[in-house]
C-alpha angles and dihedrals in degrees: 000000000000125000123202125184121209108201094194098063094021095233135134116222115205120201124191131205116199097192131069113275090233093066110003126108093254094214095132094212099111126108107144098071093240118125111245088237089062097033115095088196105034093168097052118065090196093061127055111147140358146200131212136222127238084359138295091273105035133069142210116235122223120195131180142194105206100194091090129174081032119059090226115177088332092215092141093217102102085111125004117186132183113201141162127196124228109193111203124211132187125228093277093054098254118136109248102174144317146239129219121200121189154118138251096233100177144002116192095163125119089188116080107244137176130217127227144157133220122202104225114239093349115121126237090247091070091071111092106164139338146173140188126213109200126178087343100310123104125218130182118247127212135186110257112251121237096038130124091210128044105271120181121192105216093185138346101217127021090199086072090073103027107047108137101190088220123128135238117359092353094075086094118091115240098331102098112068091203094059131073115288119230132206112257114260110246124218138177125198122198120186129173124197127226088231137007124270130202100225138029116166127184088243087060086071111087103194112193143164127225137187110268091221097037111043093185090063098091128168116197136171118281112293096003104128119232123257124255088269093064123122096225092188085083092067115104097020127130107332097350117109099178115156112186093191091063097035094250114143137169098359130127124222086270092049093253113155132207095225133052134196115195125177114218133007116342133166110223122213122276120245116304092000112130110233087226088062092047098048112031094195096051094089090050089053094048098046092048091051090244097307095112135043093018090167093055093127091057102049107064121115092180096106091156089068104046129059117253110188120222094228 
């Protein structure tokens, strides 16, 4: 151990080295007991190793239709996100935070929408610190106040990062094949917890969109309840058949949802092309509550209807 006193701030800084002085790295920045050669985060005593979902090379695709509670054009491309989860553990095996790496692949929305995540059944007090780096610029993240669960607004307006500057139908971002194609917008989220938790599944992440100018207009995946900020008077309108008393949320009478989560590669619909037209087995998958046609996103030959990027 090394101790240094700073007379200007009247503080003592302690540095620990966890290897023998004769052959260690002598950097005196260790405190978790893990050798630097084995530690993924040698300069952070709260982080030692990590795991990835779905893997360190693959992504989960998130896709949204923002016309809820109406079905709208049901093209499921108003926001398309690729993301992978990196769960971070300390030396004792407790989960002390996470990272998300991903891209904004497409924005077919005319509405201005924000993007957020809620950690299901995890209190706001669990959030210690966070940041997001998006398209090369880093912003601080905070837990939204007035929420029972930890809710983190990742950004307030997707248009801020996906404005094309093109006219007419080409104002959309990577949904119209006849328009210029743009590089996906990269982002990285880094969050640390105030204390370790024993479990953090990908299903615990409730990714949702909301209206920039109306925070209470939230759109979640099927059967994920809204946050405390939700305007619940929107439930049951138009095509929505949400029934909070039975735990039913964001489903139409035919079980159609306004958000999708797909593991692996998937080609989302082009602008104004109903996902049911693009993928013939999608409706069977939805109506069977996922019991049938589980490979619906792999079986379409209607390539004139969905968007295949050039990259």
